[in-house]
C-alpha positions as semicolon CSV with decimal commas, in nm:
position;residue;x (nm);y (nm);z (nm)
1;M;2,638;0,949;1,184
2;A;2,358;0,777;0,991
3;E;2,315;0,403;0,983
4;I;2,190;0,217;0,677
5;R;1,956;-0,072;0,746
6;E;1,708;-0,294;0,569
7;A;1,366;-0,132;0,570
8;R;1,077;-0,295;0,753
9;P;0,702;-0,287;0,686
10;D;0,662;-0,014;0,950
11;D;0,884;0,209;0,733
12;L;0,620;0,216;0,458
13;A;0,493;0,570;0,520
14;A;0,847;0,711;0,535
15;L;0,951;0,530;0,217
16;V;0,640;0,640;0,028
17;A;0,708;1,001;0,131
18;L;1,073;0,975;0,022
19;E;0,975;0,811;-0,306
20;D;0,719;1,086;-0,375
21;E;0,968;1,362;-0,290
22;C;1,251;1,213;-0,495
23;E;1,062;1,074;-0,795
24;G;0,754;1,294;-0,829
25;T;0,519;1,169;-1,099
26;D;0,744;0,864;-1,156
27;A;0,707;0,751;-0,794
28;W;0,628;0,388;-0,728
29;S;0,291;0,322;-0,566
30;S;0,244;0,258;-0,198
31;A;0,113;-0,091;-0,284
32;L;0,428;-0,178;-0,480
33;I;0,653;-0,059;-0,200
34;A;0,442;-0,246;0,058
35;D;0,482;-0,568;-0,144
36;G;0,858;-0,526;-0,143
37;L;0,872;-0,457;0,230
38;A;0,649;-0,756;0,303
39;G;0,886;-0,988;0,117
40;N;0,640;-1,060;-0,164
41;V;0,911;-0,984;-0,419
42;P;1,187;-1,215;-0,292
43;T;1,475;-1,063;-0,488
44;V;1,407;-0,703;-0,381
45;R;1,551;-0,532;-0,074
46;Y;1,478;-0,179;0,044
47;L;1,755;-0,005;0,234
48;I;1,695;0,314;0,432
49;S;1,904;0,549;0,639
50;D;1,792;0,562;1,001
51;D;1,756;0,941;0,978
52;L;1,521;0,894;0,680
53;A;1,743;1,108;0,457
54;G;1,763;0,851;0,179
55;Y;1,688;0,505;0,052
56;A;1,790;0,253;-0,210
57;V;1,617;-0,041;-0,371
58;I;1,827;-0,334;-0,484
59;S;1,746;-0,660;-0,657
60;C;1,975;-0,956;-0,588
61;V;1,975;-1,292;-0,761
62;D;2,262;-1,526;-0,681
63;D;2,579;-1,319;-0,720
64;I;2,422;-1,047;-0,934
65;A;2,286;-0,725;-0,783
66;E;2,107;-0,441;-0,956
67;L;2,040;-0,096;-0,814
68;Q;1,679;-0,024;-0,904
69;R;1,622;0,301;-0,722
70;I;1,810;0,550;-0,510
71;G;1,676;0,865;-0,355
72;V;1,795;1,135;-0,119
73;R;1,571;1,389;0,051
74;H;1,616;1,732;-0,114
75;S;1,737;1,888;0,213
76;H;2,018;1,630;0,244
77;R;2,153;1,635;-0,112
78;R;2,515;1,728;-0,171
79;S;2,590;1,720;0,201
80;G;2,763;1,382;0,226
81;L;2,668;1,087;0,438
82;D;2,877;0,938;0,712
83;C;2,798;0,574;0,770
């Protein structure tokens, strides 16, 4: 059973790889992701599954949240996620 947790700066390489796999030429840069993980964009949170099968990026301001990005590794798509 996978756990979903907030990503940390040491997850950068895994997140960049997931972003590249899921988004291809539209992938966000490593520098942009690093800024988000470092807390330099205070409204943005990166969430990641502990098995590195997927991730989501959300932006929260007060009581409003926006899903900015969601990605699932190709090998885990359409297989469900228990959390």
